[in-house]
Backbone as a printed PyTorch tensor [residue, N CA C, xyz], in Angstrom:
tensor([[[36.0290, 54.3690, 33.4750],
         [35.8390, 55.1230, 32.2560],
         [36.7120, 54.5170, 31.1560]],

        [[36.1300, 54.3820, 29.9950],
         [36.8320, 53.8300, 28.8530],
         [36.8170, 54.8780, 27.7580]],

        [[37.9690, 55.4180, 27.4290],
         [38.1110, 56.4210, 26.3680],
         [37.1670, 57.6100, 26.5620]],

        [[36.9660, 58.0470, 27.7860],
         [36.1670, 59.2300, 28.0600],
         [34.6780, 58.9720, 28.1090]],

        [[34.2280, 57.7350, 27.9450],
         [32.8070, 57.4080, 27.9720],
         [32.5310, 56.6520, 29.2550]],

        [[31.4760, 57.0470, 29.9440],
         [31.1460, 56.4060, 31.1980],
         [30.4100, 55.0960, 30.9360]],

        [[30.7340, 54.0800, 31.6950],
         [30.1620, 52.7480, 31.4990],
         [28.7490, 52.7000, 32.0670]],

        [[27.7990, 52.1380, 31.2680],
         [26.4380, 51.9160, 31.7230],
         [26.1470, 50.4380, 31.5160]],

        [[25.8180, 49.7550, 32.5820],
         [25.5350, 48.3360, 32.5020],
         [24.1590, 48.1020, 31.8740]],

        [[23.9610, 46.9900, 31.1590],
         [22.6620, 46.7200, 30.5340],
         [21.5170, 46.6530, 31.5390]],

        [[21.8060, 46.1820, 32.7380],
         [20.7470, 46.1030, 33.7410],
         [20.2570, 47.4950, 34.1240]],

        [[21.1400, 48.5100, 34.0330],
         [20.7560, 49.8760, 34.3810],
         [19.8030, 50.4700, 33.3530]],

        [[19.7840, 49.9410, 32.1300],
         [18.8520, 50.4300, 31.1200],
         [17.4370, 49.9280, 31.3870]],

        [[17.3320, 48.7180, 31.9000],
         [16.0110, 48.1610, 32.1930],
         [15.4780, 48.6970, 33.5140]],

        [[16.2910, 48.6000, 34.5590],
         [15.9020, 49.1230, 35.8690],
         [16.6930, 50.3960, 36.0530]],

        [[16.0210, 51.5420, 35.9180],
         [16.7250, 52.8200, 35.9390],
         [17.3930, 53.0610, 37.2910]],

        [[18.6800, 53.2280, 37.2350],
         [19.4030, 53.6010, 38.4480],
         [19.3860, 55.1180, 38.5640]],

        [[19.7780, 55.5920, 39.6870],
         [19.8190, 57.0340, 39.9090],
         [20.7750, 57.6870, 38.9260]],

        [[21.8440, 57.0160, 38.6260],
         [22.8490, 57.5450, 37.6960],
         [22.2430, 57.7720, 36.3120]],

        [[21.5660, 56.7690, 35.7760],
         [20.9740, 56.8880, 34.4390],
         [19.8190, 57.8690, 34.4580]],

        [[19.0420, 57.8630, 35.5230],
         [17.9020, 58.7630, 35.6460],
         [18.3520, 60.2220, 35.6240]],

        [[19.4390, 60.5250, 36.3210],
         [19.9480, 61.9020, 36.3540],
         [20.5730, 62.3030, 35.0330]],

        [[21.1250, 61.3540, 34.2910],
         [21.7380, 61.6620, 32.9990],
         [20.7030, 62.1940, 32.0060]],

        [[19.4520, 61.7750, 32.1420],
         [18.4110, 62.2050, 31.2190],
         [18.0340, 63.6710, 31.4380]],

        [[18.2360, 64.2020, 32.6170],
         [17.7900, 65.5460, 32.9520],
         [18.9250, 66.5520, 33.1080]],

        [[20.0880, 66.2410, 32.5170],
         [21.2350, 67.1410, 32.6620],
         [21.1290, 68.2710, 31.6530]],

        [[21.2560, 69.5000, 32.1570],
         [21.3310, 70.6840, 31.3070],
         [22.8110, 70.9600, 31.0910]],

        [[23.2610, 71.0420, 29.8420],
         [24.6870, 71.1420, 29.5420],
         [25.3600, 72.3340, 30.2200]],

        [[24.7370, 73.4910, 30.2350],
         [25.3600, 74.6880, 30.8160],
         [25.5910, 74.5620, 32.2990]],

        [[24.5900, 74.1620, 33.0360],
         [24.7540, 74.0560, 34.4900],
         [25.6070, 72.8570, 34.8580]],

        [[25.5040, 71.8000, 34.0720],
         [26.2960, 70.6100, 34.3660],
         [27.7810, 70.9310, 34.2590]],

        [[28.1650, 71.6380, 33.2130],
         [29.5820, 71.9950, 33.0390],
         [30.0690, 72.8970, 34.1600]],

        [[29.2450, 73.8710, 34.5320],
         [29.6370, 74.7570, 35.6260],
         [29.7580, 73.9860, 36.9370]],

        [[28.7970, 73.1050, 37.2040],
         [28.8630, 72.2980, 38.4190],
         [30.0780, 71.3880, 38.4090]],

        [[30.3540, 70.8170, 37.2340],
         [31.5060, 69.9190, 37.1100],
         [32.8120, 70.6770, 37.3400]],

        [[32.9610, 71.8730, 36.7750],
         [34.1650, 72.6740, 36.9780],
         [34.3180, 73.0920, 38.4430]],

        [[33.1960, 73.4570, 39.0670],
         [33.2410, 73.8140, 40.4840],
         [33.6760, 72.6100, 41.3160]],

        [[33.1620, 71.4370, 40.9410],
         [33.5290, 70.2110, 41.6530],
         [35.0190, 69.9070, 41.4690]],

        [[35.5450, 70.0900, 40.2530],
         [36.9630, 69.8490, 39.9980],
         [37.8390, 70.8410, 40.7550]],

        [[37.4110, 72.0950, 40.8460],
         [38.1450, 73.0830, 41.6390],
         [38.1750, 72.6750, 43.1080]],

        [[37.0520, 72.1560, 43.5860],
         [36.9790, 71.7100, 44.9760],
         [37.9170, 70.5380, 45.2120]],

        [[38.0120, 69.6440, 44.2220],
         [38.9210, 68.5070, 44.3460],
         [40.3670, 68.9940, 44.4150]],

        [[40.7340, 69.9900, 43.5830],
         [42.0880, 70.5440, 43.6350],
         [42.3840, 71.1500, 44.9980]],

        [[41.4150, 71.8820, 45.5540],
         [41.6060, 72.4820, 46.8680],
         [41.7840, 71.4090, 47.9360]],

        [[41.0240, 70.3240, 47.8250],
         [41.1600, 69.2340, 48.7950],
         [42.5230, 68.5640, 48.6660]],

        [[43.0140, 68.4070, 47.4320],
         [44.3380, 67.8160, 47.2340],
         [45.4220, 68.6990, 47.8350]],

        [[45.3360, 69.9900, 47.6110],
         [46.3210, 70.9200, 48.1690],
         [46.2690, 70.8950, 49.6890]],

        [[45.0670, 70.8680, 50.2340],
         [44.9100, 70.8060, 51.6840],
         [45.5000, 69.5060, 52.2370]],

        [[45.2620, 68.4020, 51.5410],
         [45.8010, 67.1170, 51.9890],
         [47.3230, 67.1130, 51.9220]],

        [[47.9190, 67.7080, 50.8780],
         [49.3750, 67.7760, 50.7720],
         [49.9800, 68.6200, 51.8890]],

        [[49.3170, 69.7380, 52.2070],
         [49.8090, 70.5760, 53.3020],
         [49.7330, 69.8280, 54.6300]],

        [[48.6390, 69.1170, 54.8360],
         [48.4910, 68.3260, 56.0630],
         [49.5590, 67.2400, 56.1280]],

        [[49.8470, 66.5960, 54.9930],
         [50.8640, 65.5510, 54.9430],
         [52.2450, 66.1110, 55.2720]],

        [[52.5690, 67.2820, 54.7450],
         [53.8790, 67.8910, 55.0330],
         [54.0250, 68.2360, 56.5110]],

        [[52.9680, 68.7730, 57.1000],
         [53.0110, 69.0970, 58.5270],
         [53.1870, 67.8280, 59.3490]],

        [[52.4690, 66.7710, 58.9840],
         [52.5700, 65.4960, 59.6880],
         [53.9710, 64.9070, 59.5610]],

        [[54.5370, 64.9330, 58.3450],
         [55.8810, 64.3920, 58.1480],
         [56.9170, 65.1850, 58.9310]],

        [[56.7620, 66.4940, 59.0010],
         [57.6940, 67.3270, 59.7680],
         [57.6040, 66.9910, 61.2570]],

        [[56.3860, 66.7610, 61.7430],
         [56.2010, 66.4010, 63.1470],
         [56.8480, 65.0460, 63.4520]],

        [[56.6750, 64.0750, 62.5620],
         [57.2920, 62.7550, 62.7440],
         [58.8120, 62.8750, 62.6890]],

        [[59.3270, 63.7170, 61.7790],
         [60.7640, 63.9080, 61.6430],
         [61.3600, 64.4990, 62.9240]],

        [[60.6770, 65.5010, 63.4800],
         [61.1660, 66.1130, 64.7210],
         [61.1770, 65.1070, 65.8610]],

        [[60.1240, 64.2860, 65.9580],
         [60.0500, 63.2910, 67.0270],
         [61.1500, 62.2440, 66.8650]],

        [[61.4230, 61.8400, 65.6360],
         [62.4680, 60.8350, 65.3960],
         [63.8470, 61.4160, 65.6800]],

        [[64.0990, 62.6390, 65.2280],
         [65.4200, 63.2440, 65.3820],
         [65.7520, 63.5900, 66.8230]],

        [[64.7720, 63.6270, 67.7050],
         [65.0630, 63.8590, 69.1200],
         [65.9000, 62.7220, 69.6970]],

        [[65.6450, 61.5010, 69.2180],
         [66.3040, 60.3260, 69.7690],
         [67.5580, 59.9180, 69.0060]],

        [[67.8090, 60.5460, 67.8830],
         [68.9330, 60.1470, 67.0470],
         [70.1560, 60.9790, 67.4000]],

        [[71.2570, 60.2940, 67.6440],
         [72.5150, 60.9770, 67.9030],
         [73.3100, 60.9590, 66.6100]],

        [[73.4380, 62.1190, 65.9930],
         [74.1730, 62.2150, 64.7410],
         [75.6520, 62.4180, 65.0440]],

        [[76.4600, 61.5260, 64.5330],
         [77.9000, 61.6820, 64.7000],
         [78.5660, 61.4460, 63.3580]],

        [[79.6420, 62.1290, 63.1560],
         [80.4100, 61.9940, 61.9270],
         [81.8670, 61.7840, 62.3060]],

        [[82.5820, 61.1520, 61.4060],
         [84.0030, 60.9210, 61.6130],
         [84.7770, 61.6950, 60.5570]],

        [[85.9470, 62.1450, 60.9390],
         [86.8260, 62.8470, 60.0140],
         [87.9190, 61.8930, 59.5480]],

        [[88.5610, 62.2380, 58.4620],
         [89.6640, 61.4210, 57.9440],
         [90.7670, 61.3860, 58.9990]],

        [[91.2340, 60.1780, 59.3260],
         [92.2740, 60.0010, 60.3390],
         [91.7400, 59.5770, 61.6900]],

        [[90.4350, 59.6340, 61.9160],
         [89.8660, 59.2080, 63.1960],
         [89.9790, 57.6900, 63.3500]],

        [[90.1020, 57.2520, 64.5940],
         [90.0820, 55.8250, 64.8960],
         [88.6420, 55.3960, 65.1850]],

        [[88.2190, 54.3010, 64.5540],
         [86.8540, 53.7960, 64.7360],
         [86.8870, 52.2900, 64.9320]],

        [[85.8360, 51.7720, 65.5580],
         [85.6240, 50.3370, 65.6540],
         [84.5750, 49.9470, 64.6270]],

        [[84.7860, 48.8120, 63.9700],
         [83.8490, 48.3260, 62.9690],
         [83.0450, 47.1840, 63.5690]],

        [[81.7410, 47.1830, 63.3040],
         [80.8670, 46.1340, 63.8170],
         [81.2440, 44.7870, 63.2150]],

        [[81.3070, 43.7680, 64.0570],
         [81.5820, 42.4120, 63.6010],
         [80.2520, 41.8070, 63.1400]],

        [[79.9280, 41.9840, 61.8640],
         [78.6140, 41.6180, 61.3600],
         [78.3920, 40.1180, 61.3210]],

        [[79.4500, 39.3290, 61.2940],
         [79.2760, 37.8810, 61.3470],
         [78.6940, 37.4590, 62.6900]],

        [[79.0370, 38.1900, 63.7190],
         [78.5430, 37.8640, 65.0600],
         [77.1860, 38.5180, 65.3050]],

        [[77.0550, 39.7890, 64.9970],
         [75.8380, 40.5160, 65.3520],
         [74.6270, 40.0890, 64.5400]],

        [[74.8170, 39.4570, 63.4020],
         [73.6730, 38.9960, 62.6080],
         [73.1550, 37.6380, 63.0760]],

        [[73.9040, 36.9640, 63.9330],
         [73.4500, 35.6880, 64.4710],
         [72.4410, 35.9310, 65.5900]],

        [[71.5500, 34.9820, 65.8140],
         [70.6560, 35.1150, 66.9790],
         [71.4700, 35.1260, 68.2710]],

        [[70.9720, 35.8250, 69.2510],
         [71.7120, 36.0210, 70.4980],
         [72.0640, 34.6840, 71.1710]],

        [[71.1920, 33.7140, 71.0840],
         [71.4530, 32.4180, 71.7220],
         [72.6330, 31.7070, 71.0780]],

        [[72.8570, 31.9050, 69.7910],
         [73.9420, 31.2200, 69.0910],
         [75.2990, 31.8820, 69.2920]],

        [[75.3210, 33.1970, 69.4400],
         [76.6170, 33.8740, 69.5000],
         [77.2210, 33.8760, 70.8890]],

        [[76.4340, 33.6700, 71.9140],
         [76.9660, 33.6220, 73.2730],
         [77.1550, 35.0080, 73.8690]],

        [[77.4870, 35.0160, 75.1480],
         [77.6160, 36.2800, 75.8650],
         [78.9750, 36.9430, 75.6970]],

        [[79.9920, 36.1850, 75.3340],
         [81.3400, 36.7310, 75.3190],
         [81.8930, 36.9320, 73.9180]],

        [[81.0320, 36.9490, 72.9100],
         [81.4820, 37.1800, 71.5330],
         [81.8170, 38.6630, 71.3620]],

        [[82.8010, 38.9500, 70.5430],
         [83.2150, 40.3350, 70.2980],
         [82.2960, 40.9500, 69.2440]],

        [[81.5580, 41.9740, 69.6430],
         [80.6520, 42.6470, 68.7210],
         [81.3790, 43.6540, 67.8370]],

        [[82.5350, 44.1270, 68.2730],
         [83.2890, 45.1400, 67.5360],
         [84.6830, 44.6190, 67.2130]],

        [[85.1530, 44.9520, 66.0290],
         [86.4700, 44.4960, 65.5860],
         [87.5270, 45.5360, 65.9510]],

        [[88.7970, 45.1560, 65.8050],
         [89.9240, 46.0260, 66.1490],
         [89.7860, 47.4040, 65.5050]],

        [[90.4980, 48.3960, 66.0320],
         [90.3500, 49.7530, 65.5020],
         [90.8110, 49.8810, 64.0410]],

        [[90.1410, 50.7590, 63.3530],
         [90.4570, 51.0970, 61.9740],
         [90.6720, 52.5970, 61.8940]],

        [[91.3230, 53.0330, 60.8390],
         [91.5240, 54.4590, 60.5800],
         [90.6390, 54.8430, 59.4070]],

        [[89.9540, 55.9810, 59.5350],
         [89.1120, 56.4690, 58.4390],
         [90.0400, 56.9980, 57.3500]],

        [[89.9660, 56.3790, 56.1730],
         [90.8220, 56.7540, 55.0540],
         [90.1900, 57.8590, 54.2170]],

        [[88.8960, 57.7140, 53.9190],
         [88.1870, 58.7400, 53.1550],
         [86.7120, 58.6880, 53.4890]],

        [[86.0340, 59.7680, 53.1320],
         [84.6220, 59.9330, 53.4550],
         [83.8550, 60.1260, 52.1540]],

        [[82.7890, 59.3290, 51.9740],
         [81.9310, 59.4540, 50.7910],
         [80.5680, 59.9500, 51.2600]],

        [[80.2120, 61.1550, 50.8940],
         [78.9280, 61.7020, 51.3360],
         [78.9500, 61.9770, 52.8270]],

        [[77.7970, 61.7860, 53.4630],
         [77.7150, 62.1040, 54.8840],
         [77.7300, 60.8670, 55.7770]],

        [[77.6080, 59.6680, 55.1940],
         [77.4860, 58.5100, 56.0760],
         [78.2430, 57.2690, 55.6090]],

        [[79.1000, 57.3800, 54.6140],
         [79.8490, 56.2260, 54.1290],
         [81.3370, 56.5170, 54.2020]],

        [[82.0930, 55.5280, 54.7000],
         [83.5090, 55.7360, 54.9420],
         [84.3260, 54.5730, 54.3840]],

        [[85.5270, 54.8970, 53.9470],
         [86.5070, 53.9000, 53.5300],
         [87.4900, 53.7560, 54.6780]],

        [[87.7710, 52.5110, 55.0830],
         [88.6110, 52.2570, 56.2530],
         [89.9070, 51.5750, 55.8650]],

        [[90.9060, 51.7240, 56.7340],
         [92.1870, 51.0410, 56.5960],
         [92.5780, 50.5480, 57.9860]],

        [[93.1660, 49.3430, 58.0560],
         [93.5890, 48.8090, 59.3560],
         [94.8170, 49.5730, 59.8480]],

        [[95.1900, 49.3360, 61.0850],
         [96.3600, 49.9930, 61.6440],
         [97.6400, 49.5430, 60.9450]],

        [[97.6280, 48.3450, 60.3520],
         [98.7860, 47.8380, 59.6150],
         [98.8610, 48.4160, 58.1980]],

        [[97.8180, 49.1290, 57.7480],
         [97.8300, 49.7360, 56.4280],
         [97.0780, 48.9510, 55.3640]],

        [[96.3700, 47.8930, 55.7520],
         [95.5990, 47.0910, 54.7930],
         [94.2500, 47.7750, 54.5760]],

        [[93.9820, 48.1430, 53.3270],
         [92.7510, 48.8720, 53.0130],
         [91.5830, 47.9060, 52.8700]],

        [[90.4360, 48.2720, 53.4520],
         [89.2220, 47.4700, 53.3170],
         [88.7200, 47.5500, 51.8780]],

        [[88.1300, 46.4680, 51.3830],
         [87.6900, 46.4180, 49.9880],
         [86.4820, 47.3070, 49.7220]],

        [[85.5110, 47.3030, 50.6320],
         [84.2760, 48.0360, 50.4110],
         [84.1020, 49.1280, 51.4580]],

        [[83.4760, 50.2360, 51.0750],
         [83.1520, 51.2640, 52.0710],
         [82.0730, 50.7420, 53.0230]],

        [[81.9640, 51.3690, 54.1690],
         [81.0200, 50.9140, 55.1880],
         [80.1770, 52.0930, 55.6700]],

        [[78.9260, 51.8050, 55.9990],
         [78.0120, 52.8360, 56.4680],
         [78.2970, 53.1900, 57.9190]],

        [[77.9390, 54.3980, 58.2940],
         [78.2320, 54.9090, 59.6360],
         [77.5000, 54.1270, 60.7270]],

        [[76.3820, 53.4830, 60.3890],
         [75.6490, 52.7500, 61.4280],
         [76.4140, 51.5280, 61.9170]],

        [[77.4320, 51.1150, 61.1730],
         [78.2460, 49.9720, 61.5660],
         [79.5820, 50.3970, 62.1760]],

        [[79.7050, 51.6750, 62.5200],
         [80.9490, 52.2000, 63.0930],
         [80.6910, 52.8150, 64.4560]],

        [[81.7360, 52.8210, 65.2670],
         [81.6570, 53.4230, 66.6020],
         [82.9960, 54.0940, 66.8790]],

        [[82.9490, 55.1910, 67.6160],
         [84.1900, 55.8960, 67.9480],
         [85.0850, 55.0160, 68.8140]],

        [[86.3830, 55.1210, 68.5720],
         [87.3660, 54.3880, 69.3630],
         [88.0900, 55.3960, 70.2350]],

        [[88.0430, 55.1870, 71.5490],
         [88.6880, 56.0940, 72.4880],
         [89.9190, 55.4150, 73.0540]],

        [[91.0570, 56.0930, 73.0110],
         [92.3030, 55.5190, 73.5230],
         [92.6110, 56.0760, 74.8870]]])
């Protein structure tokens, strides 16, 4: 549609298509009522599709959350930080005896629900905060 006008190809004027043929016999009163009824039906279908989508997303969320272990750390907890230089390498290159986790760190502060600022045991503060997926509890 261009500026509210429906496109009619020149070939459709010579060889009448069903679209052009029906346009000649449209009664304005019934056409408007039919069009409004059709638009109402489209709204109902959209609402139905949104409800179906929400139910589907909730079902997927429940299935995913069954397998997820949510853990949080408090300020002062000891954690191990993932050695990302090693874990990002292909397994064949890093070898079997590479350390996947670095020495323990202390949680200095918590940003939101999944980002933490760390400090080493010697008191050296890490430059950037780290996400919880790269941390593991340290048990002494």
